[in-house]
C-alpha positions as CSV (number, residue, x, y, z in Angstrom):
1,M,-21.9,-106.2,-107.8
2,K,-20.0,-103.3,-105.8
3,G,-17.2,-104.9,-104.5
4,T,-16.0,-107.0,-107.7
5,S,-13.4,-105.9,-110.0
6,F,-16.1,-106.5,-113.0
7,F,-17.6,-103.2,-111.9
8,M,-15.0,-101.1,-110.2
9,N,-13.1,-97.9,-112.4
10,F,-9.7,-97.2,-112.7
11,D,-9.5,-95.5,-109.2
12,D,-11.3,-98.2,-107.5
13,K,-8.8,-101.1,-109.1
14,K,-5.6,-99.4,-109.2
15,E,-6.5,-98.6,-105.3
16,K,-7.2,-102.3,-104.8
17,L,-4.3,-103.2,-106.8
18,L,-1.7,-101.0,-104.6
19,E,-3.6,-102.2,-101.3
20,Q,-2.5,-106.0,-102.6
21,L,0.6,-105.1,-103.7
22,S,1.5,-103.4,-100.4
23,K,0.4,-106.0,-98.4
24,A,2.3,-108.3,-100.1
25,T,5.8,-106.3,-99.7
26,G,5.0,-103.9,-96.7
27,I,6.0,-101.1,-98.8
28,N,3.0,-98.0,-99.1
29,F,2.8,-97.1,-103.2
30,Q,1.3,-94.5,-104.8
31,I,1.1,-93.5,-108.8
32,T,1.8,-89.6,-108.9
33,D,2.8,-89.9,-112.7
34,S,2.0,-92.6,-115.5
35,E,2.8,-92.5,-119.5
36,L,0.7,-95.4,-119.5
37,S,-3.0,-95.7,-120.1
38,D,-5.0,-96.8,-117.3
39,E,-5.4,-100.1,-118.7
40,E,-2.1,-100.6,-118.9
41,T,-1.2,-99.3,-115.1
42,V,-3.9,-101.9,-113.8
43,N,-2.6,-104.7,-115.8
44,K,1.7,-103.6,-114.8
45,L,0.4,-103.4,-111.4
46,K,-1.6,-107.0,-111.8
47,E,2.0,-108.4,-112.8
48,M,3.6,-106.5,-109.7
49,V,0.9,-108.1,-106.8
50,V,1.7,-111.8,-108.7
51,R,5.5,-111.5,-108.3
52,F,5.2,-110.5,-104.7
53,N,2.9,-111.7,-103.8
54,V,3.2,-115.8,-102.5
55,L,0.3,-117.7,-103.4
56,D,0.5,-120.4,-100.6
57,S,-3.0,-121.9,-100.7
58,K,-4.6,-123.4,-103.5
59,S,-7.9,-120.6,-102.5
60,S,-5.8,-117.9,-102.2
61,F,-4.3,-119.4,-105.8
62,Y,-8.1,-119.4,-107.4
63,R,-9.2,-116.1,-106.1
64,A,-6.3,-114.4,-107.6
65,Y,-7.0,-116.5,-110.6
66,L,-10.6,-116.1,-111.1
67,T,-10.5,-112.4,-110.1
68,R,-7.8,-112.3,-113.3
69,E,-5.1,-110.8,-110.7
70,L,-3.1,-114.1,-112.3
71,S,-3.1,-115.0,-116.3
72,Y,-3.3,-118.1,-116.9
73,S,0.4,-118.1,-118.1
74,D,1.2,-117.2,-114.4
75,A,-0.9,-119.5,-113.4
76,A,0.9,-123.2,-114.8
77,A,3.0,-123.3,-111.9
78,Y,0.5,-123.2,-109.7
79,I,-1.6,-125.5,-111.3
80,H,0.7,-128.0,-111.0
81,R,1.8,-127.4,-107.1
82,F,-1.7,-127.6,-106.4
83,H,-1.9,-130.9,-108.8
84,I,-5.2,-129.5,-110.5
85,D,-7.0,-131.3,-113.4
86,E,-7.1,-128.8,-116.0
87,N,-9.8,-131.2,-118.2
88,A,-12.1,-132.0,-115.2
89,I,-15.5,-130.9,-115.3
90,R,-16.3,-128.4,-112.7
91,M,-18.7,-126.0,-112.3
92,L,-18.6,-122.6,-110.1
93,F,-21.4,-121.3,-107.5
94,Y,-21.4,-117.9,-105.8
95,L,-22.9,-117.3,-102.8
96,E,-23.8,-113.8,-101.1
97,S,-25.1,-113.1,-97.7
98,Q,-26.7,-109.5,-96.8
99,V,-24.5,-109.1,-93.7
100,D,-20.7,-110.0,-93.3
101,Y,-20.8,-113.9,-92.6
102,P,-19.0,-115.7,-89.9
103,K,-16.0,-118.4,-90.1
104,E,-19.0,-121.1,-88.8
105,A,-20.3,-120.3,-92.6
106,V,-17.1,-121.3,-94.4
107,S,-16.4,-124.2,-92.0
108,L,-20.0,-125.6,-93.1
109,L,-19.7,-125.3,-96.8
110,K,-16.4,-127.0,-96.5
111,S,-18.3,-129.6,-95.0
112,L,-20.4,-129.7,-98.2
113,L,-17.2,-130.6,-100.4
114,P,-15.4,-133.9,-100.1
115,D,-13.8,-134.4,-102.9
116,S,-10.2,-132.9,-102.4
117,Q,-10.1,-131.0,-105.9
118,D,-13.3,-129.1,-104.8
119,A,-12.4,-125.6,-103.5
120,L,-14.2,-122.8,-101.5
121,V,-12.7,-119.2,-102.5
122,Q,-13.6,-116.8,-100.1
123,I,-13.8,-113.4,-102.3
124,D,-14.8,-110.7,-99.5
125,A,-16.7,-110.5,-96.2
126,K,-20.0,-111.0,-97.7
127,H,-19.0,-113.1,-101.0
128,I,-17.6,-117.1,-101.4
129,A,-16.9,-118.7,-104.7
130,I,-17.4,-122.6,-105.2
131,I,-15.6,-124.7,-107.4
132,V,-17.1,-128.1,-107.5
133,H,-16.2,-131.3,-109.2
134,F,-17.9,-134.1,-111.6
135,D,-17.0,-136.9,-112.5
136,T,-19.4,-136.5,-115.3
137,V,-21.8,-133.4,-116.4
138,P,-24.4,-133.0,-113.4
139,S,-27.9,-132.5,-114.4
140,D,-30.0,-129.3,-114.0
141,E,-31.5,-131.3,-111.0
142,D,-28.4,-132.5,-109.6
143,I,-27.3,-128.7,-109.8
144,L,-30.4,-127.3,-108.1
145,Q,-29.7,-129.7,-105.1
146,Y,-26.4,-128.7,-104.6
147,C,-27.6,-125.1,-104.4
148,N,-30.2,-125.5,-102.0
149,E,-27.9,-127.6,-100.0
150,F,-25.8,-125.0,-99.2
151,L,-28.6,-122.5,-99.0
152,D,-30.3,-124.9,-96.1
153,M,-27.3,-125.6,-94.7
154,L,-26.4,-122.4,-94.5
155,E,-30.2,-121.5,-93.0
156,S,-30.6,-123.9,-90.3
157,E,-27.3,-124.5,-89.0
158,A,-25.9,-120.8,-89.5
159,F,-29.2,-119.1,-89.3
160,L,-27.8,-117.2,-92.3
161,S,-29.9,-115.8,-95.8
162,F,-27.1,-116.6,-98.7
163,K,-28.4,-116.3,-102.5
164,V,-26.3,-118.3,-104.8
165,S,-26.0,-117.6,-108.4
166,Y,-24.2,-120.5,-111.2
167,D,-23.6,-121.1,-114.8
168,L,-23.0,-124.3,-117.2
169,P,-20.7,-126.8,-116.5
170,I,-17.0,-126.6,-117.7
171,S,-14.1,-128.5,-119.1
172,K,-11.3,-126.5,-119.3
173,F,-9.6,-124.4,-116.5
174,T,-8.7,-121.7,-119.0
175,E,-13.2,-120.9,-118.5
176,L,-13.1,-120.8,-115.1
177,P,-12.3,-116.4,-115.3
178,N,-15.1,-116.4,-117.7
179,S,-17.8,-118.6,-115.7
180,Y,-17.1,-116.6,-112.4
181,K,-17.5,-112.9,-114.1
182,D,-20.9,-114.8,-115.6
183,I,-21.9,-116.0,-111.9
184,V,-21.3,-112.3,-110.1
185,L,-23.3,-110.8,-113.8
186,A,-25.9,-113.2,-113.0
187,M,-26.4,-112.3,-109.4
188,H,-25.9,-108.8,-109.8
189,I,-28.7,-109.4,-112.6
190,G,-31.0,-111.1,-110.7
191,N,-31.2,-109.3,-107.6
192,I,-32.4,-106.1,-109.7
193,F,-35.0,-108.0,-111.7
194,R,-35.7,-111.2,-109.8
195,S,-34.6,-110.2,-106.0
196,S,-37.7,-112.1,-104.3
197,D,-35.4,-115.2,-105.8
198,H,-32.6,-117.6,-104.0
199,V,-31.1,-119.0,-106.6
200,Y,-30.0,-117.8,-110.4
201,S,-28.9,-119.6,-113.2
202,Y,-26.7,-117.4,-115.6
203,S,-28.2,-119.0,-119.2
204,T,-31.7,-118.7,-117.4
205,M,-31.3,-115.2,-117.2
206,G,-32.3,-114.2,-121.0
207,L,-34.8,-111.7,-120.1
208,G,-33.1,-109.8,-117.4
209,R,-29.4,-110.0,-119.5
210,L,-31.6,-107.9,-122.7
211,L,-32.7,-105.2,-120.1
212,Y,-29.9,-105.0,-118.6
213,N,-27.7,-103.8,-121.6
214,I,-30.5,-101.1,-122.2
215,P,-29.4,-97.6,-122.2
216,E,-30.9,-95.8,-118.8
217,D,-31.9,-92.9,-120.9
218,E,-33.9,-95.8,-123.3
219,V,-35.1,-97.4,-120.3
220,E,-37.3,-94.3,-118.8
221,T,-38.4,-93.1,-122.1
222,Y,-40.2,-96.3,-122.3
223,L,-41.3,-95.7,-118.7
224,N,-42.7,-92.3,-119.4
225,N,-44.4,-93.9,-122.7
226,H,-46.2,-96.1,-120.5
227,I,-46.3,-96.7,-117.0
228,N,-44.7,-93.5,-115.5
229,I,-41.8,-93.7,-112.9
230,D,-44.0,-91.8,-110.1
231,I,-46.8,-94.2,-110.8
232,L,-45.0,-97.2,-110.6
233,A,-43.1,-95.3,-107.2
234,Q,-47.0,-95.6,-105.6
235,L,-46.9,-99.4,-105.6
236,D,-46.9,-101.0,-102.7
237,V,-44.8,-104.2,-101.7
238,E,-48.2,-105.9,-101.4
239,T,-49.4,-105.3,-104.7
240,L,-46.4,-105.9,-106.7
241,N,-46.0,-109.8,-104.8
242,L,-49.5,-109.9,-106.0
243,L,-48.7,-108.9,-109.8
244,E,-45.5,-111.4,-109.8
245,A,-47.6,-114.0,-108.7
246,F,-50.0,-113.5,-111.2
247,F,-47.5,-113.6,-113.9
248,D,-45.6,-116.5,-112.5
249,N,-49.2,-118.6,-112.5
250,D,-49.2,-117.7,-115.9
251,L,-52.8,-115.1,-115.5
252,S,-54.3,-117.5,-114.2
253,L,-56.9,-116.0,-111.4
254,A,-57.7,-119.3,-110.1
255,E,-54.0,-121.0,-109.6
256,T,-53.3,-117.4,-108.0
257,S,-55.8,-116.8,-105.7
258,R,-55.3,-120.5,-104.2
259,K,-51.3,-119.9,-104.2
260,M,-51.8,-116.2,-102.4
261,F,-54.5,-117.3,-100.1
262,I,-57.0,-115.1,-101.0
263,H,-60.4,-115.2,-102.5
264,R,-60.7,-114.6,-106.2
265,N,-63.0,-111.6,-106.1
266,T,-60.6,-110.1,-103.8
267,L,-57.9,-110.5,-106.0
268,I,-59.7,-109.4,-109.0
269,Y,-60.8,-106.5,-107.0
270,R,-56.9,-105.6,-106.4
271,L,-56.4,-106.5,-110.1
272,D,-59.4,-103.8,-110.8
273,K,-57.3,-100.8,-108.9
274,F,-54.1,-101.6,-110.3
275,A,-55.9,-101.4,-113.8
276,D,-57.5,-97.7,-112.9
277,L,-54.5,-96.1,-111.8
278,T,-52.3,-97.3,-114.4
279,G,-54.9,-97.9,-117.7
280,Y,-53.2,-101.5,-117.8
281,D,-55.3,-104.8,-117.3
282,V,-53.0,-107.5,-116.7
283,R,-55.6,-110.0,-117.2
284,K,-55.4,-109.3,-121.3
285,F,-51.8,-110.6,-123.0
286,S,-50.6,-107.4,-123.8
287,D,-51.2,-105.5,-120.9
288,A,-49.3,-108.3,-119.3
289,I,-46.3,-108.1,-121.1
290,T,-45.9,-104.0,-121.0
291,V,-46.6,-103.9,-117.3
292,K,-44.6,-106.9,-116.7
293,L,-41.4,-105.3,-118.8
294,S,-42.2,-102.0,-116.7
295,L,-41.9,-103.2,-113.4
296,M,-38.7,-105.1,-114.6
297,L,-36.9,-101.8,-115.8
298,Y,-38.1,-99.5,-112.7
299,N,-35.9,-102.1,-111.1
300,Y,-33.4,-101.8,-113.0
301,I,-33.9,-97.9,-112.6
302,R,-33.9,-98.2,-108.8
303,S,-30.9,-100.5,-108.6
304,R,-28.7,-97.5,-110.3
């Protein structure tokens, strides 16, 4: 996501670290010349931030550790200070709001974290990370229940619409930064390829993760050889929703009609119109695959 260190270029990382260093010391710093490489410069700035910044809360410690501003070797003292069990079973959840969330949202989420080992980390004005501890490895149903509890409470009590991403449970503290990186990426990929959903699991984003790594010029070549980008741009929201419902219901006319509350003949008429426009009849399996991939890649292009 934009605003996270995983997708920043060197200048953005440098400016963010200089800003943090300024807040920690009260001194404004500038880099006018350096014999270090970009990566070395960023690492040196991170060391200075850690040295001067007092991580006086568990939340601020977790934020620095998750975003790799604090290395594991530098984290040892804080792990001991905050009585953190390194070998506990824990999960990371990453919440995203379309607008700046109020303090009320933070209070509501904290009320769902009774375990003193759990932690809520405010990443920025739109993103929150939640670390939840478990006695045993949670089932898929337990995980989804947590996700829905977060989202339902925020919507019903704070009237805010959030999305949440998560990864598999981990049992080693050293795995937290990688898990955080994965769920941030899952949110980014989910917003591109499954924007109508509100829950994204990194482990089930297989096709999206594959397409996300295809070079943009290859994407454009594929689209121009199958369904031209200009044609895809003509599709209205109603048609796009209809196609997604048809795919989600395994190309079943009857089930799609029932779920979309439209007559079967109306659905057939709309699919025929799409076939006339694109040359692809999604009632045929091979054509459905081409259209599904084309729509996902088109969303990828639009998100760049």
